[in-house]
C-alpha positions in Angstrom: 110.9 104.1 82.4 110.0 103.8 78.8 106.7 105.5 78.1 104.5 105.3 75.6 101.7 108.2 76.5 102.7 111.9 78.1 101.0 112.1 81.8 100.7 115.2 82.9 100.3 115.1 86.8 99.2 118.4 88.4 99.2 117.6 93.0 97.2 120.4 95.1 96.5 120.1 99.3 92.9 120.8 99.6 91.8 122.3 103.3 87.5 121.9 103.8 86.5 122.8 107.0 82.7 121.7 108.6 81.8 125.5 107.5 82.1 124.0 103.8 80.2 121.3 104.4 77.1 123.3 102.3 79.7 124.0 99.1 80.7 121.0 98.3 78.9 118.9 95.3 78.5 116.2 93.4 80.8 116.6 90.0 83.7 114.9 87.8 86.8 116.0 87.3 88.0 117.1 84.0 91.6 114.6 83.9 91.8 111.2 82.8 92.6 110.1 86.5 92.3 111.0 90.3 93.7 111.1 93.4 93.5 111.4 96.6 95.3 111.4 99.7 94.2 111.2 102.7 96.3 113.1 105.3 94.5 112.6 108.7 92.1 110.0 109.6 88.4 110.8 110.6 86.4 107.1 109.9 83.3 109.7 109.2 84.5 111.1 106.3 86.2 109.9 103.0 85.0 110.1 99.7 81.3 109.0 97.8 81.1 108.2 95.2 77.5 108.7 92.5 76.3 106.2 89.0 74.5 107.0 86.7 73.2 110.7 88.4 71.6 108.9 91.6 71.2 110.3 95.0 72.8 107.8 97.4 75.8 106.8 96.7 76.8 103.9 94.8 80.4 103.6 97.1 82.5 105.0 99.9 86.1 105.2 100.6 86.3 105.5 104.3 89.5 108.7 105.4 92.2 107.0 107.0 96.0 109.1 107.2 97.7 107.8 104.3 95.0 106.1 101.9 95.7 106.8 98.4 92.9 106.6 96.6 92.6 106.5 92.9 90.0 106.6 89.7 88.7 107.4 86.9 87.5 111.0 87.8 84.3 110.8 85.2 83.0 109.5 88.0 80.5 111.7 89.8 82.5 112.0 93.6 81.9 113.9 95.9 84.0 114.4 99.6 81.6 113.6 102.5 81.4 115.2 106.0 84.4 118.3 105.8 85.3 118.9 109.8 86.7 121.0 112.4 88.0 124.5 112.8 91.4 125.1 110.9 94.1 124.1 109.4 95.2 121.6 112.9 91.9 119.7 113.1 89.8 119.6 109.7 89.8 117.4 106.2 93.7 118.1 104.8 94.2 115.8 101.6 96.4 115.7 98.5 94.6 116.0 95.5 96.3 114.4 92.0 94.3 115.3 88.5 96.1 112.5 86.0 96.2 113.2 82.5 97.3 111.2 79.5 97.6 112.6 76.9 
């Protein structure tokens, strides 16, 4: 490929447990694009997106194993429903931060 822009990508494994539920907040990331790959199933969990600083999400994506979502990381977002007690049954994702510089 001949890319016209340098692209920087950082990936992180992310484990969130039931006990972390109150620690999550609606936020934006500093990268240009966000990427989440869900590594397990829980249709009660996923990612919520918020427009115009609203309290109620405008869109929700359900957590389906191997589903990948790519989004503008300047849109407010937050995980929905962290679950489990440890790595064997918790909310596990691969998070990517993509900068186009």
